[in-house]
Residue frames relative to the residue before (quaternion, step in Angstrom):
aa qw qx qy qz dx dy dz
M 1.0000 0.0000 0.0000 0.0000 0.00 0.00 0.00
R 0.4838 -0.6775 0.4732 0.2882 3.57 -0.95 0.87
C 0.5858 -0.5986 0.4109 0.3602 3.54 -1.17 0.53
E 0.7056 -0.4865 0.3360 0.3905 3.52 -1.34 0.41
I 0.6722 0.4859 -0.2956 0.4740 3.59 0.99 -0.83
C 0.6119 0.5588 -0.3541 0.4335 3.61 0.99 -0.76
K 0.7123 0.4368 -0.2428 0.4928 3.59 1.07 -0.76
S 0.5436 0.6708 -0.3723 0.3405 3.58 1.26 -0.36
P 0.4768 -0.6413 0.5100 0.3184 3.58 -1.11 0.61
Y 0.6705 0.4924 -0.2818 0.4781 3.59 1.29 -0.25
R 0.3108 0.7915 -0.4850 0.2042 3.59 1.28 0.12
Q 0.6923 0.4792 -0.2969 0.4505 3.57 0.72 -1.03
E 0.6581 0.5053 -0.3095 0.4646 3.58 0.95 -0.83
I 0.6294 0.5310 -0.3258 0.4645 3.60 1.00 -0.81
E 0.6930 0.4697 -0.2796 0.4701 3.58 0.87 -0.94
R 0.6353 0.5178 -0.3347 0.4650 3.58 0.96 -0.79
M 0.6410 0.5185 -0.3313 0.4589 3.58 0.94 -0.84
Y 0.6291 0.5345 -0.3286 0.4589 3.57 0.99 -0.82
F 0.7076 0.4520 -0.2652 0.4741 3.57 0.86 -0.95
E 0.6371 0.4958 -0.3291 0.4898 3.58 1.23 -0.31
G 0.6636 -0.5607 0.2810 0.4078 3.58 1.28 0.10
Y 0.4714 0.6596 -0.4588 0.3636 3.59 1.22 0.14
S 0.4384 -0.6699 0.5312 0.2772 3.56 -1.14 0.68
P 0.6547 -0.4958 0.3759 0.4293 3.62 -1.20 0.33
K 0.6369 0.5261 -0.3336 0.4541 3.60 1.01 -0.74
Q 0.6537 0.5034 -0.3100 0.4724 3.59 0.94 -0.88
I 0.6341 0.5278 -0.3240 0.4630 3.57 1.03 -0.80
A 0.6546 0.5200 -0.3119 0.4514 3.58 0.89 -0.95
V 0.6620 0.4989 -0.3028 0.4702 3.58 0.92 -0.89
Y 0.6581 0.5152 -0.3102 0.4531 3.58 0.90 -0.91
I 0.6735 0.4929 -0.3044 0.4592 3.61 0.81 -0.96
E 0.6651 0.4966 -0.3101 0.4636 3.58 0.94 -0.84
N 0.6952 0.4747 -0.2771 0.4633 3.59 0.89 -0.94
T 0.7166 0.4592 -0.2530 0.4601 3.58 1.01 -0.78
Y 0.8294 0.2193 -0.0699 0.5090 3.57 0.85 -1.01
G 0.4474 -0.7069 0.4442 0.3205 3.57 1.26 -0.19
V 0.5495 0.5817 -0.3972 0.4493 3.57 1.26 0.36
K 0.2090 -0.8029 0.5503 0.0936 3.55 -0.78 1.04
Y 0.0130 -0.7483 0.6629 -0.0208 3.53 -0.88 1.10
S 0.4338 -0.6861 0.5074 0.2892 3.58 -0.93 0.80
V 0.6165 -0.5454 0.4195 0.3828 3.55 -1.22 0.54
P 0.6563 0.4977 -0.3397 0.4540 3.68 0.87 -0.77
T 0.6175 0.5369 -0.3500 0.4560 3.62 1.04 -0.68
I 0.6644 0.4875 -0.3008 0.4801 3.56 0.93 -0.89
K 0.6453 0.5238 -0.3241 0.4519 3.60 0.92 -0.89
K 0.6600 0.5117 -0.3150 0.4510 3.58 0.87 -0.93
H 0.6402 0.5126 -0.3260 0.4701 3.57 0.96 -0.83
L 0.6834 0.4987 -0.2925 0.4457 3.58 0.85 -0.97
E 0.6703 0.4940 -0.2954 0.4684 3.58 1.08 -0.67
S 0.8154 0.3270 -0.1234 0.4614 3.59 1.04 -0.75
H 0.8427 0.2602 -0.0704 0.4661 3.60 0.94 -0.76
L 0.2720 0.7945 -0.5130 0.1779 3.62 1.12 0.36
D 0.3001 -0.7133 0.6048 0.1879 3.54 -1.14 0.73
P 0.4305 -0.7360 0.4545 0.2578 3.63 -0.46 1.15
K 0.5771 0.5961 -0.3868 0.4024 3.62 1.09 -0.59
N 0.6442 0.5309 -0.3307 0.4402 3.58 1.01 -0.72
A 0.6063 0.5366 -0.3519 0.4697 3.60 1.10 -0.63
I 0.6772 0.4949 -0.2928 0.4591 3.55 0.86 -0.96
E 0.6560 0.5084 -0.3158 0.4599 3.61 0.93 -0.83
A 0.6545 0.5126 -0.3171 0.4564 3.59 0.91 -0.88
V 0.6674 0.4979 -0.2942 0.4691 3.56 0.90 -0.96
T 0.6606 0.5184 -0.3101 0.4458 3.60 0.90 -0.88
D 0.6673 0.5074 -0.3051 0.4518 3.60 0.89 -0.91
V 0.7029 0.4511 -0.2719 0.4780 3.58 0.79 -1.00
D 0.6350 0.5476 -0.3296 0.4340 3.58 0.98 -0.84
R 0.6216 0.5494 -0.3380 0.4445 3.59 1.01 -0.80
V 0.6916 0.4641 -0.2806 0.4770 3.60 0.86 -0.93
L 0.6593 0.5126 -0.3083 0.4556 3.57 0.93 -0.89
T 0.6354 0.5257 -0.3270 0.4616 3.60 0.97 -0.81
S 0.6323 0.5265 -0.3280 0.4640 3.59 1.00 -0.78
A 0.6490 0.5029 -0.3127 0.4776 3.59 0.96 -0.86
E 0.6530 0.5175 -0.3139 0.4553 3.58 0.95 -0.85
Q 0.6430 0.5248 -0.3282 0.4511 3.58 0.96 -0.82
R 0.6434 0.5115 -0.3228 0.4692 3.57 0.99 -0.77
L 0.6499 0.5169 -0.3172 0.4581 3.58 1.03 -0.76
M 0.6200 0.5604 -0.3521 0.4214 3.57 0.98 -0.79
K 0.6109 0.5615 -0.3456 0.4383 3.57 1.13 -0.61
L 0.5833 0.5817 -0.3736 0.4264 3.59 1.15 -0.48
N 0.1203 -0.8489 0.5008 0.1184 3.54 1.19 -0.73
E 0.5852 0.5193 -0.4097 0.4690 3.58 0.89 0.94
R 0.7697 0.3225 -0.2622 0.4846 3.54 -1.31 0.19
E 0.0716 -0.8707 0.4857 0.0295 3.55 0.80 1.10
E 0.6467 0.5230 -0.3435 0.4362 3.61 0.92 -0.78
L 0.6534 0.4963 -0.3143 0.4773 3.59 1.05 -0.70
I 0.6150 0.5351 -0.3410 0.4680 3.56 1.05 -0.75
E 0.6315 0.5260 -0.3315 0.4632 3.61 1.01 -0.76
I 0.6311 0.5204 -0.3292 0.4717 3.58 0.98 -0.82
I 0.6572 0.5092 -0.3063 0.4636 3.56 0.92 -0.92
E 0.6594 0.5077 -0.3094 0.4601 3.61 0.91 -0.88
D 0.6541 0.5045 -0.3119 0.4694 3.60 0.94 -0.87
A 0.6630 0.4975 -0.3024 0.4707 3.56 0.95 -0.89
K 0.6254 0.5398 -0.3342 0.4536 3.58 1.04 -0.76
M 0.6492 0.5038 -0.3203 0.4713 3.61 0.95 -0.84
L 0.6522 0.5073 -0.3119 0.4690 3.59 0.98 -0.83
R 0.6340 0.5207 -0.3280 0.4683 3.60 1.00 -0.79
Q 0.6509 0.5193 -0.3219 0.4505 3.57 0.95 -0.86
K 0.6543 0.4988 -0.3172 0.4716 3.60 0.95 -0.83
A 0.6595 0.5058 -0.3079 0.4630 3.58 0.93 -0.91
K 0.6469 0.5162 -0.3222 0.4596 3.59 0.96 -0.84
K 0.6377 0.5233 -0.3238 0.4633 3.59 0.98 -0.83
M 0.6648 0.4929 -0.2982 0.4755 3.58 0.95 -0.87
L 0.6259 0.5391 -0.3320 0.4553 3.59 1.02 -0.79
M 0.7134 0.4769 -0.2618 0.4418 3.54 0.86 -0.97
S 0.7247 0.4315 -0.2519 0.4745 3.57 1.13 -0.50
S 0.6623 0.5169 -0.3031 0.4498 3.59 1.25 -0.15
T 0.1919 -0.7549 0.6117 0.1387 3.54 -1.25 0.54
D 0.5433 0.6157 -0.3904 0.4163 3.59 1.29 -0.15
L 0.4648 -0.7264 0.4327 0.2628 3.59 -0.60 1.14
K 0.6490 0.5102 -0.3339 0.4549 3.61 0.93 -0.78
T 0.6384 0.5134 -0.3224 0.4742 3.58 1.00 -0.82
I 0.6430 0.5200 -0.3143 0.4663 3.56 0.96 -0.87
E 0.6530 0.5157 -0.3155 0.4561 3.58 0.93 -0.87
V 0.6558 0.5095 -0.3145 0.4598 3.60 0.91 -0.90
W 0.7136 0.4487 -0.2697 0.4655 3.59 0.80 -0.99
S 0.6140 0.5199 -0.3730 0.4621 3.63 1.05 -0.53
K 0.6358 0.5085 -0.3326 0.4759 3.61 1.08 -0.64
V 0.6141 0.5263 -0.3436 0.4773 3.60 1.03 -0.75
W 0.6513 0.5171 -0.3089 0.4615 3.55 0.93 -0.96
N 0.6591 0.5271 -0.3047 0.4415 3.57 0.93 -0.93
V 0.6425 0.5108 -0.3219 0.4718 3.61 0.97 -0.82
A 0.6570 0.5030 -0.3107 0.4678 3.59 0.94 -0.87
A 0.6412 0.5154 -0.3238 0.4673 3.59 0.99 -0.80
Q 0.6456 0.5183 -0.3194 0.4610 3.59 0.96 -0.84
R 0.6204 0.5415 -0.3358 0.4573 3.59 1.05 -0.77
S 0.6520 0.5067 -0.3044 0.4749 3.57 0.95 -0.90
I 0.6620 0.5204 -0.3091 0.4420 3.55 0.87 -0.94
Q 0.6531 0.5058 -0.3201 0.4638 3.58 0.94 -0.83
A 0.6518 0.4987 -0.3163 0.4758 3.59 0.96 -0.82
I 0.6330 0.5280 -0.3254 0.4633 3.58 1.00 -0.84
K 0.6558 0.5071 -0.3148 0.4622 3.59 0.90 -0.89
T 0.6360 0.5240 -0.3285 0.4615 3.58 1.00 -0.77
V 0.6404 0.5087 -0.3232 0.4761 3.58 0.96 -0.84
I 0.6334 0.5350 -0.3338 0.4486 3.58 0.94 -0.86
E 0.6580 0.5172 -0.3125 0.4494 3.58 0.93 -0.90
K 0.7518 0.4253 -0.2144 0.4560 3.58 1.01 -0.80
T 0.6093 0.5741 -0.3673 0.4053 3.61 1.15 -0.42
K 0.4126 -0.7240 0.5076 0.2189 3.53 -1.14 0.69
S 0.6066 0.5850 -0.3505 0.4085 3.60 1.18 -0.45
Q 0.3621 -0.7485 0.5191 0.1979 3.56 -0.52 1.20
E 0.6284 0.5493 -0.3370 0.4358 3.59 1.02 -0.77
V 0.6587 0.4893 -0.3018 0.4854 3.58 0.97 -0.88
K 0.6325 0.5359 -0.3292 0.4520 3.59 0.93 -0.89
Q 0.6869 0.4951 -0.2835 0.4502 3.56 0.81 -1.04
S 0.6564 0.5293 -0.3062 0.4418 3.56 0.91 -0.93
I 0.7031 0.4497 -0.2645 0.4831 3.57 0.86 -0.95
M 0.6313 0.5311 -0.3409 0.4507 3.60 0.97 -0.76
E 0.6226 0.5357 -0.3438 0.4551 3.60 1.01 -0.74
L 0.6477 0.5097 -0.3175 0.4690 3.58 0.97 -0.84
L 0.6735 0.4925 -0.3021 0.4611 3.58 0.88 -0.92
Q 0.6517 0.5102 -0.3252 0.4574 3.58 0.97 -0.77
Q 0.5839 0.5630 -0.3668 0.4556 3.60 1.07 -0.70
M 0.7637 0.4124 -0.1916 0.4583 3.49 0.85 -1.07
W 0.8462 0.2134 -0.0594 0.4847 3.58 0.77 -0.97
G 0.3802 0.7528 -0.4754 0.2503 3.61 1.20 -0.04
A 0.6910 0.4642 -0.2798 0.4783 3.56 0.84 -0.95
S 0.6199 0.5542 -0.3442 0.4360 3.58 1.06 -0.73
E 0.6827 0.4793 -0.2993 0.4634 3.57 0.90 -0.87
E 0.6171 0.5353 -0.3498 0.4585 3.59 1.09 -0.65
A 0.6800 0.5006 -0.2912 0.4497 3.58 1.02 -0.79
N 0.6373 0.5571 -0.3260 0.4210 3.60 1.15 -0.58
């Protein structure tokens, strides 16, 4: 018999949240608060260890990467804070390599490793972006980039 999460209408959302960096506990709390459905943390962990669908990893990475790339492009137009721009560029290259490896792999352990690499690189970019926002004087640029970050990470920060 398939596991409880495999049969769940929230399976794809649970897996995407995991690949976006949420912990099993954060996922359980979110699903319960949002849908009123309670899954135990061990149930979620067991599913994530045994039954992940690689397509959900690729979709999660692609969605977040699209928003993050847009934020990075807007920052490049500022042409300031060179050390932060270098961090963003390095993280972007690492994300691209991780995404390529994710898309070409079918092995769950490999997918898990590369999704974690991708997540670390994304977090590095986000931290550099936030630092640039704090230091820039243009309210329009700040607002524009903050909106992008909130689209992508607002729910993540609420869950933390």
